[in-house]
NULO-307438 format. One record per residue: residue in three letters; x, y, z of N, C-alpha, C in turn. Coordinates in steps of 0.02 Angstrom, whole numbers, plus 50000, padded with zeros to 5 digits. Layout:
ALAXYZXYZXYZ...
This chain:
MET500414993950000500005000050000500425006350000ILE500995006150038501405012250043501675014449975LEU501825009349931502075010949864501535014649824LEU500915012249830500365015549794500265022649820ASP500345023549886500285030349915500835034949888TYR501435032049884501985035949855501815038249784ILE501615033449744501465034949674500905040049668PHE500385039049709499815043649706500035050849724ASN500415051649777500645058249798501095061449746LEU501555057349718502005060049667501635062049603ALA501125058149587500725059649528500345066249537ILE500035067049597499685073249611500165079249610PHE500755078249639501255083649639501465085449568SER501575080349527501775081649457501225085449421LEU500605083549433500045087049401500015094349422LEU500095095549487500055102349513500625106749488VAL501215103749478501785107549452501705108949377SER501505103849340501485104449267500895108549241THR500335108649279499735112249254499865119549237PRO500135123649283500255130649265500775131449210LEU501265126649207501765127049154501455125949086VAL501015120949082500675119449019500225125248998ILE499855127849046499395133449030499785139549005SER500345141149038500735147049018501055146148949SER501185139848929501485138648863500995140148807PHE500335140048821499835141548771499605148748772ILE499825152448821499605159448828500205164048818LYS500135168648770500665173548759500525179548803HIS500935180448854500825185948900501485189248917LYS501445195548933502035199148955502145197749029PRO502765198449053502885197449125502445202149167PHE502075199249213501605203349253501925205149320LYS501635210249351501895212549415501775207349470LEU502225207349520502175202849578502135195449558ALA502505193849503502495186949479502775182149532ARG503315184249567503615180049618503115178549675LEU502745183849694502265182949749501725177949731TRP501435178749671500895174249649501145167149641THR501765166549616502045159749608502155156449676SER502415160249724502535157449790501885155749826LEU501355159849815500705158249844500425151749815TYR500515150949749500275144649717500675138749745ALA501335139649752501745134249780501535132649852GLY501345137849890501095136749957500465132649958VAL500005134149911499385130249906499545123049889VAL500035122049844500235115249826500495111549887SER500905114949928501165111649988500605109850037VAL500095114250042499515112750085499165106450061LEU499055106049995498715100149967499135093849979LEU499795094549976500215088649988500175086350061VAL500095091250107500005089450177499345085850187ILE498825088450154498165085350160498175078250132LEU498575077050079498595070450047499105065850081SER499395067950137499895063750170499575057250196PHE499975052250206499725045750232500145043750293GLN499845039650337500145037850401500525031250395GLN501095031150429501485024950432501845024950500LEU501675019850541501965019350608501815025450650GLY501225028350639501015034150677501345040650655TYR501685040550598502035046450574501785048050503SER501705054450489501425056650423501965056950370TYR501805054150312502235054550254501955059950207ASP502355064950191502145069850140502775072950110ILE502675076250055503245079350020503145086950017ARG502915089750073502765096950073503395101150064TYR503975098350081504585102250074504865102250002ALA504595098149958504815098149888504685104949855PRO504065107749858503965114349829504355119849865VAL504485118849931504885123849967505595124149939ILE505905118349931506585118049903506605121049833LEU506105119549792506085122149723506015129749722MET505605132449769505515139649771506155143249792PHE506505140349841507145143349862507645143249804ALA507655137749767508145136949713507995141649654TYR507365142449637507175146249577507045153649591LEU506695155249646506475162049658506775165449719GLY507145161749761507485164949817507135164249883PRO507415167449936507155166550005506455169050015SER506265174849985505595177549998505055172749976ALA505125170249914504635165449888504655158949928GLY505265156749946505335150549985505015151050053LEU505105156750087504815157650155504055157650152ILE503775161050101503035161250095502775154150085THR503095150350041502875143350030502975139250094GLY503535140450129503665136750190503145138250244LEU502915144550249502395146250298501755142350285PHE501555141950221500955138150204501035130850226SER501615127950211501715120950229501725119950305LEU502005124750342502035124350415501335124550446PHE500935129450424500255130050452499835123950436ALA499925121350376499535115350357499745109350400ARG500395108850413500645103150454500395103850526LEU500425109850554500195110850623499435109750630TRP499075111450577498345110850579498115103650574THR498495099450538498275092550526498515087650578SER499035089250617499285084350665499635087950723GLY499795084250774500135086950833500885087050824GLN501245085950882501965086050883502235092650855TRP502015098050887502195104650862502935106250874GLU503195103850928503885105850947504395103750894PRO504425097250874504915095450821504765098850754VAL504115099850741503925102950677504175110150675LEU504045113850730504245121050730504995121850730SER505335117950771506065118650775506395116550709GLY506155110850682506435108550618506305113650562TRP505705116450560505525121350508505955127550514GLY506025130250576506415136250586507145135450567LEU507435129750589508135128450572508225127750496LEU507745124450463507795123450391507735129950353MET507265134350371507185140650336507795145050345PHE508085144850406508695148850418509275146150375GLY509335139550374509875136550334509805138050260PHE509185137350234509065138750163509235146050146SER509015150550189509125157750176509865159450174VAL510245156650222510965158050223511315154950163ILE511145148650150511475145150094511325148650027TYR510725151450020510535154549956511035160049936PHE511235164149984511685169749968512385167449948TYR512565161249965513215158549945513175154649879THR512565153549857512485149449795512145153349739LYS512155160049743511825164149692512085162749621GLN512755161849615513055161049549513015153849523PHE512755149249563512715142349543512135141249495THR512165135749459511595133749418511025131349462VAL510435131149434509845129049473509915121949498ILE510185117549457510265110549477510735109949537LYS511275113749536511745113649593511415116349656LYS511015121649647510655124549704510195119449735ILE509805116049693509325110949717509695105449755SER510275103249727510665097949759510905100249828ILE511145106449832511395109049897510825109849946PHE510255112549923509685113449968509435106749993PHE509425101649951509195095149973509695092050023ALA510325093250012510835090850060510735094250128VAL510585100850127510445104450189509815101650222TYR509315099950180508695097050207508835090350242ILE509255086150212509435079650242509785080850309LEU510245085650310510605087150371510135089550426ASN509685094050407509195096650455508735091150479TYR508535086550434508105081050452508455076450502GLY509085075250489509465070850534509535073950603ILE509665080450607509725083950672509065083550710THR508505084550674507845084350707507695077350733VAL507845072250694507715065250714508115063450776PHE508755065150776509175063450835509025067750896THR508825074050883508675078550939508045076250975PHE507535074350937506895072450968506805064850970LYS507335061150951507325053850955506705050850923ILE506635052450858506055050050819506275043750782PHE506045037850802506175031450769506915030650753ILE507325031550804508045030950792508235023650774ASP507855019050801507995012050789507705009450723ASN507415013850683507105011750619507375016150561PRO508005015250542508295019450489507945018650422ILE507655012650409507315011450345506735016350337PHE506395017650392505825022350390506065029150366HIS506615031650395506865038250376507145038350305LEU507465032750286507735032350218507175032650165GLN506625029150180506055029350134505765036350128TYR505725039750185505435046450185505875051250145LEU506545050950157507005055350120506985053850045LEU506945047350029506895045449959506245048149928PHE505715047849966505065050449944505115057949928VAL505415061749973505495068949962505965070249903MET506495066249899506985067149845506655066049776LEU506235060849772505885059649708505425065549690GLY505095068249741504665074049728505075079949702VAL505655081249733506085086749710506335085549639ILE506555079349626506815077749559506265078549506ILE505665075849520505125076449471504945083749459GLY504885087649513504725094749505505255098549466ALA505905097149481506455100449446506465098549372LEU506345092049358506335089849288505775093349249LEU505185093849279504625097149245504765104549232ILE505035107849283505175115049275505735116149224GLU506275112049229506835112849182506625111249110SER506195106149103505945104549036505555110349008TYR505125113349050504735119049027505195124849009GLU505705126249052506165131749038506545130648973LYS506765124548963507125123048902506685123948840LEU506065121248845505595121948790505415129348779HIS505355132948834505195140148828505755143948794ARG506385142448814506945145748781506985143748707LEU506875137348694506885135048625506335138348584ASN505745138948614505185142148580505335149448566ASN505645152848614505835159848603506335160548547ARG506825155948546507325156148493506995154948425LEU506535150048423506185148648360505765154648339THR505435157848389505035163748373505465169248345ASP506065170348376506525175348350506765173548280MET506895167148270507115164948204506565165948152TYR505935164448171505375165448126505305172848108LYS505405177048158505355184248145505905186548097LEU506515183948108507065185648063506925183247992VAL506675177047988506525174247922505975178247888GLU505455180047926504905183947898505155190847876ALA505585193847917505855200447899506295199847836SER506705194547834507125193547775506705192147714GLU506195187847723505755186247666505385192447643SER505175196647690504835202747672505285207447632LYS505925207847652506395212047615506495209447545TYR506615202747539506715199947473506095200547430ARG505505199747461504885200447423504805207647399LEU504995212347443504965219447425505415220947365ILE506015218047367506485218947311506215215747248ALA505995209347255505765205647196505155208747164GLU504705211547205504085214247179504155221247151ASN504705224647168504775231647146505365232747099THR505765227547086506315228447039506065227646968SER506375231146922506195230546851506545224646819ASP507045221746854507385215846828506945209646835LEU507025205046789506645198746793507045193746834ILE506725190646882507055185546924506705178846911LEU507085174146886506825167546868507235162246904VAL506895157246933507245151746968507085145246931LEU507625141646911507545135246878507755129646925ASN507415123846921507625118046960508105113846920ASP508295107946946508785103746913508535100746848GLU507885101346834507605099046771507515104746721GLN507805110546739507765116646698507045119046689SER506625117446737505935119946737505885125946784ALA505485130846764505415136946805504975135546865ILE505225137446925504845136446986504665143147019TYR504935148646991504755155247018504845160546965PHE504335164846959504365170746915504245176846958SER504685181746953504575187946990503995191846959PRO503645195946999503075199846973503275204646917SER503925206246911504145210846858504035208046788HIS503935201446783503785198446717503155201546687GLU502685203146731502045205846707502145212646673SER502545217046704502635223746676503115223746617VAL503605219146616504105219146563503875215046503LEU503595209046515503395204546461502645204646447GLY502255207346493501535207646482501155201446503TYR501495196346528501175190146550501065190146625GLN500495187446647500395186046717500815179946736CYS501015179546800501425173946823501065167246812CYS500415167246822500035161046812500045158946738GLU500075163846692500125162246621500805159446604LEU501325162246635502005159846621502095152646644GLU501775150946701501845144146727501545138946679LYS501065140946638500735136346592501105135646526LEU501575140146512501945139846449502455134246451GLU502615131646392503125126446388503815129446397LYS504305125146415504995127546424505255130646360TYR505595136246367505935139746313505455142646261GLN504805142646276504315145046226504405152546212LEU504625156346262504685163546252505365165546223ILE505845161046224506515162646199506535161946124HIS506885166446091506945166346018507235159745996ARG506945156845943507145150145922507885149745902ASP508175155345879508885155245861509345155045921GLU509075156345981509495156746040509325151546094VAL508855147046077508655141846125509235137246141ASN509605135146089510165130546100510715133846142LEU510835140246130511325143946170511105144146244PHE510465145346256510205145646324510275138846357LYS510085133446322510125126746350510845124946368SER511305126346322512005124446333512305128446392THR512105134746400512355138846455512105136046522ILE511465134246526511195131446588511515124746604LYS511615120546552511935113946563512645114946588LEU513005119746560513685121146581513715123146655MET513215126846677513195128946748513075122946794PHE512645118346773512525112346814513155108046818ASP513555108046764514155103946763514735107246800ASN514845113746787515435117246814515295121146879LYS514655122246895514455125846956514745132946957GLU514795136046899515075142746894514555147546866MET514595153846888514125158946864514255160346790GLN513725161746753513785163246681513365169446665SER513555172746610513165178346584512965176746512ILE512375179046493512115177246428511645182746404GLU511625183746338511145188346308510685184446261PHE510035185646267509555182246223508935186546216ARG508515184546170507895188246158507295184246183MET506815187946211506185184946234505605188646203ARG505075184946191504485187846157504015191046207HIS503825197246193503305200646232502625197846213LYS502145198846255501475196246243501175199046179ASP501375205246160501105208246099501485205946036GLY501985201546044502325198645986503015201445972ARG503195207145999503855210045985504395206546027TRP505005206946003505565203746036505965208846076LEU506135206946137506525211246181507205207946195ASN507725212146198508395209646213508515209746288PHE508805204346314508945203946386509665201946398GLU509945205046449510605203146473510505199746540SER510735193546546510575189446605511205187246641ARG511135187146708511665184646752511395178446786CYS511705172746773511455166346798511905163946855VAL511595162546912511975160646973511745153746996PRO512205148947003512005142247028511925142347104VAL511435138647129511315138047201511455130847220LEU511965129847264512175123147282511775120547341GLY511645113947341511305110647397511805108247448GLU511565104547499511995102147552512505097147527ASP512335093347474512795088347447513285091247397GLY513265097847386513745101047341513525101247268THR512955098347252512705098647183512265104747173VAL512175106547109511755112447093511025110447097GLU510665113547143509945112047150509515116847109ASN509705123247109509325128347073509795133147038ILE509515136646990509885141946956509445148146956VAL509725153546982509375160046984509605164146925ILE509135166246884509295170246824508995177246834ILE509435182146836509225189146843509335192646775SER508785194646743508825197346675508615204646674ARG508955208446633508815215646626508665217146552ASP508125220946541507935222846473508435228046447ILE508795226146394509295230646365509095232646294SER508455232146278508225233746210508375241046193GLU508235245646240508375252746226509125253946218ARG509525250446260510245251346254510505248746187LYS510235242946166510425240246101510235245046045GLN509635247846051509405252445999509855258645998SER510045261146057510485266946060511165265346030GLU511425259246044512065257246015512025256945939GLU511455254245914511375253845842511335260745810ILE510975265345844510925272145818511615275545818LEU511995274545872512665277445876513115274545822LEU513085267845813513495264645762513295267145692ARG512645267845682512405270145617512625277445605SER512605281345658512815288345652513565288845635GLU513965284645669514685284645655514805282245583LYS514415277145563514495274545496514315279845444LEU513765283445458513555288845412514085294245408SER514375295845465514885301045465515495299045423ILE515715292845433516305290445395516145290045321VAL515545287145306515355286545236515285293345203GLY515015298145240514935304945213515595308045195GLU516075307445241516735310345227517065306845167LEU517005300145167517305296345111516955297945046ALA516285298445048515895299844987516065306644959ALA516125311645001516285318344977516965318444943GLY517455314944974518125314844943518125311244877VAL517785305344875517765301544812517385305444758ALA516835308344775516425312044727516815317944698HIS517185321344742517575327144719518105325044669GLU518435319344683518965317044639518695314444573ILE518095311444574517795308644513517495313944469ARG517225319144500516815323944463517225327644410ASN517835329644425518235333344376518395329344313PRO518695323244320518805319444258518155317344224LEU517625316344263516985314444234516715319944189THR516795326244211516565331844171516935332144105THR517585330944107518005331044046517785325543999ILE517705319444025517505313843983516825315143951LYS516355317643990515685319043964515705324343910GLY516125329543920516175334843869516445332143803PHE516975328043806517245325243744516755320443711MET516375316743751515875312243721515345316143683GLN515145321843710514645325943675514925329043611LEU515585330843612515905333643553515985328543497TYR516155322543517516295317443467515715312743455LYS515125314843476514525310643466514405309743392ARG514305303443372514235301843301513495300843283GLY513185306043267512495305743244512035302543294ASP511675297443267511185293943309511475287343336SER512115287443351512435281243375512145279243442SER511875273043444511575270543507512105269443560ILE512715267843538513255266743586513425273243622ASP513465278643582513625285143613513075287243661ASP512445286043641511885287843686511915283843751LEU512095277443745512145273243805512705275643851LEU513285277443819513845279843859513675286343894LEU513335290943858513135297243890512625296043946SER512175291243936511685289643988512025287144051GLU512525282744042512875280144100513295285544134LEU513585290144092513965295644122513515300144163ASN512905301344137512415305344176512235301944242ARG512185295344239512035291544300512595292244351ILE513225291744327513805292644371513805299644401GLU513625304644359513615311544384513075312544437THR512505309144428511965309444478512195306444545ILE512545300744540512785297444602513295301844637THR513755304944600514255309244632513925315344664SER513385317844633513025323544663512705321444729GLN512435315344729512145312844791512675311744845LEU513255309444824513795308544871514015315144902LEU514045320344861514235327044886513705329644935THR513075328444918512535330644962512575327045029LEU512765320645026512815316745088513395319045131GLY513955320645100514555322145139514635329345159LYS514315333945123514415341045137513805343945173PRO513885346045235513315349145270513085355445234GLN512425356045227512145361745192511745366145241ALA511815372645230511435377345272510705377145252LEU510275376045301509555375645287509245382445290GLN508835383845240508435390045240507715388045252LEU507525387645315506865385145334506345390645326VAL505795388845293505235393445284504585389745300ARG504085393545319503435390545334503105388645268THR502945382145261502715379545197502105375145207ASN501635375645160501075371045159501305364745123ILE501395359445161501695353345133501235350145081LEU500585351645082500125349045032500315351644963GLU500485358044959500695360944894501345357844871LEU501795356344917502435353244899502325346244871ILE501875342444901501735335744877501385335944810GLU500915340644802500565341244737501045342944681ASP501545347344696502045348944645502455342844628THR502635338744678503035332744666502645327644625LEU502005326744641501585322044603501505324344531GLU501445330844521501375333544453502015332444414LEU502595333144449503235332144417503325324844395LEU503065320144434503145313044419502575310244377ALA502075314244362501485311844326501655308644258PRO502075311744216502225308544151502565301744159GLU503055301244204503395294844215502915289744243ALA502445291944287501955287244316501485284744262MET501305288944216500845286944162501175281644119MET501835282444105502195277644064502255270944100SER502255271144166502325264944205501645262144226ASN501105265044201500425262744218500295263344293VAL500525268744324500435270044395499995276144404GLN499515275844449499085281444465499205283844536PHE499205290344545499275293344611498585295144637LYS498465293744701497845295644733498015299544796LEU497775305644800497915310044857497315310244903ASP497415308544966496875308445016497055313345071ILE496645318545079496805323645129496185325045172ASP496305327045234495765328845280495655336345281GLU496185340145268496145347445268496505350145206THR496475356545197496775359645137497455362845152SER497655362845215498295365945232498625362045289TYR499275360645278499675357245328500345360945330TYR500405365645375501005369845376501545366845421ILE502155366745392502745364745430503305369645412THR503835369545451504425373645437504945369145405CYS505145370645342505585366145306505985369745252GLU506445366045222506815368245163506485364645104LYS506145368245061505705365245010506065360344965ASN506645362244938506985358044890507195351344920GLN507415351644983507635345445015507045340645026LEU506485343345050505895338945060505635336344994LYS505685340444942505465338044877505895332244855GLN506545332444870506995326944854506785320644892VAL506585321444956506355315744995505755312444963PHE505255316544945504645313844916504795310544848LEU505245313544810505435310644745505745303744755ASN506205303144803506535296744815506035291344834ILE505585292944881505115287944906504605286044852LEU504345291144816503855289644764504155285744707LYS504785287144689505115283344636505225276144658ASN505415275144721505485268344747504825264544742ALA504275268044760503615264844757503435263044685MET503595267544639503435266144568503845260244542GLU504505260044560504935254644537504735247844566ALA504405247944626504185241744657503555238944624MET503215243244583502585241144551502715240244476LYS503035234644459503245233444389502645232644343GLU502085230444369501485229444328500975235044338GLY501195240544368500745246144379500325245344441GLY499905250344452499475250144511499335257144537GLU499145257544600498955263944630499395265444690ILE499605271644694499985274044752499555279044790LEU499405277444853498975281644894499415286144938VAL499335292644928499695297644969499175300945014ARG499275300245079498775302845126499105307745174LEU498755313245187498985318145236498465318745292ARG498715318845353498265319745409498665322645468LYS498305324745519498625327345578498585322245634GLY499145321645671499175316845725498855319445789ILE498895315245842498595316945906498915323245936ASP499575323845928499935329545956499985335345907GLY499605335045852499605340545804500135339945750GLU500555334645751501075334045700500765332345633CYS501135333845580500905332345512501155325345493ILE500695321045471500865314145454500745313045380ILE501265310945344501205309245272501325301745265SER500855298245236500945291045225500895289645150ILE501345285445125501375283645054501325276045050GLN500765273645023500625266445019500635264244946ASP501065259344931501075256744862500775249844860GLN500715246944799500455240144789500985235744757GLY501605236844779502165233244749502285226444780CYS502905224044770503075217244791503195216644866GLY503285222344899503395222144971504115220544990ILE504265221045054504935219945080504885214945137PRO505335209845140505325205245197505415208945263GLU505045206745314505035210345378505725210845409GLU506135205545402506795205645434507285210545402LEU507105213045340507545217745305507365225045319LEU506775226245348506555233145359507025237245402PRO507325234345456507775238545497508395240945460ARG508565237845404509185239745369509065245245317LEU508445246845305508305252145256508605258745279GLY508975261845235509305268145252510035267345271GLU510275261045273510985260045286511395261945225PRO512015263945233512425266045176512505260345126PHE512335261745064512435257245007512045250745014TYR511525250845054511085244945059510475246245016THR510345241844967509785242744922509495236044902LEU508855236144886508515230044862508415230144786LYS508635235644755508555236344682509195234044647GLU509105231444587509665228544550510195233844534LYS509975239844514510435245144496510435250844547GLY510195249544606510165254844657510835255744692THR510905261444725511515263044763511395263144838GLY510765263644859510625264144930510715271044958LEU510885275944914511015282644939510365286744945GLY509865285044906509235288844906508905288944974LEU508785283045002508475282645068508935285245122MET509575284245113510055286745162510035294345167ILE510015297645109509965304945108509295307245135SER508765303445118508095305145143508075304845219HIS508375299745248508415299145321508755305345350LYS509305307345319509685312945345509285319345342ILE508935320445287508535326645279507965326745330ILE507615321145337507045320845384507295322145455LYS507875319345473508155320345539508325327745551GLN508585331045499508745338245504508125342445515HIS507545339945493506915343545501506535341245564GLN506885337745610506585335345673506005330545662GLY506025326945606505485322345590505705315145600SER505265310545580505415303345586505105299745527ILE505405294045509505155289945454505135282645476THR504585279245462504515272145479504255268345418PHE504435261945415504235257645359503845251745386SER503315249945352502955243745367502785240445300SER502885233945297502805230545232502655223245242LYS502325220345193502205213245188502345211145116GLU502665205445111502825203045043502195202045002LYS502215204444940501665203944891501045207844913ALA501135212244963500565216344985500735223744987GLY501335225644966501515232644962501865235145025THR502095241345020502475244645074502145251245092ASN502145252745156501885259145180502445263045214VAL502555269145191503065273545220502705279245256GLU502845280145319502525285445359503045290345383ILE502925296745367503385302145385503015307045430LYS503335309045485503025313745532503475319945538PHE503155325845536503505332145546503125336245599PRO503485339945640503145344345688502775349945650SER502175351245673501755356245640501995363345656ALA501905367845607502085374945616501475379045636GLY500905375845646500295379345668499905382445612
């Protein structure tokens, strides 16, 4: 029976110790005032309950009321221990007699605990508990021998001390387990906060950067798209996840992209790459990408982070700069060559006219070719020599009508009709008339030459949203392949068998001098549309 009583008392004590610890683990609360007082009062109540649950053996009460007292001294100090000790004392005096050994033993023990506490402040809790229990054994032995309590029955006292020791050990284990879990929980909470803060920062960067951030797994499948894909490529992230691998990459650069990614998985080294990706509206954008491998715990590449930046505008600026430098060099070279050719050409042409033999077709052919060479040299001089512009306010409608009238006989011979479509009767711009007339002549002649079987050329004038003057010239010719359109206007680039490429080049230069712009749109076998914009003069 005594073993069952031991177990029952220890179980109740364990429950009373663990209950507040369990409850506090589920409640997030700040440290409250007088926490030591309330804890010591609760421990006092526990000691009272332990006294009430005591059992008799040989006329002596077995209880573990001093277990909470020892724990309070070890964890919270003398004040909390004394309060708990008072509760246990009153409960013991109330439930049984033999006041003299109880009072003397209690007083000696409280004095000993209080003194020992000040010498063990720097010790760990476990060491404090061990020392306090040793003091308790010493005090118990003094009380037993002083009052001659069952001196001839040491087993009785050994059982009692073991009973109290088990109570102290169980209580200390429960409290230490809670403290350890509490510290661990606090550390985890702090770690969660750090992770959340870090994740928030990275999310802030990822969601607000204009760069595209893409994460690939070891199967080269995308597992993350940054929100910037939506603003740069026009696709929602959910749409990108449904696309097949490499679907957005230009087909000419897919193999390069694959080989670069494979090289990173093999060599585990960072790589840089440039490739084109398709926007949702169909246009191609140039990207410069920095690819970084992410290694796993086993040292293999688990993911690859690709950070891409849209460099389309930079590429366009580089092309414009290169084209400008090319134009400058070609202009200087053209002016020099034209100047050197023009003098002997004039002499040769003069002698050919003097020695022309009647209606000789050979002489006529030679003179025709010499006139062609003279025209080319004049164009070269125009290209290379800057000319002072005499800008005047001009109705561009009248300028176009004069140009169409000038080309009317040639158009009639080529079975070509001009159709003029206008919204208003006046479109004033500030320009140099002869230069713009040369532009219109070049473009209209190109349109006529593209229509070998004749057709209609539509010339339309209208005003744009910002008030600029827009001239569009639409032919019904053979058209131009889309991939060749960006090269129109390059030096000596032409699609005509006997062309020089200087006509459009000079036209580009003149339009640029007038603060205008020219664009081409074409489809094969469907004709070409040339659109020219000039700022309006009001």
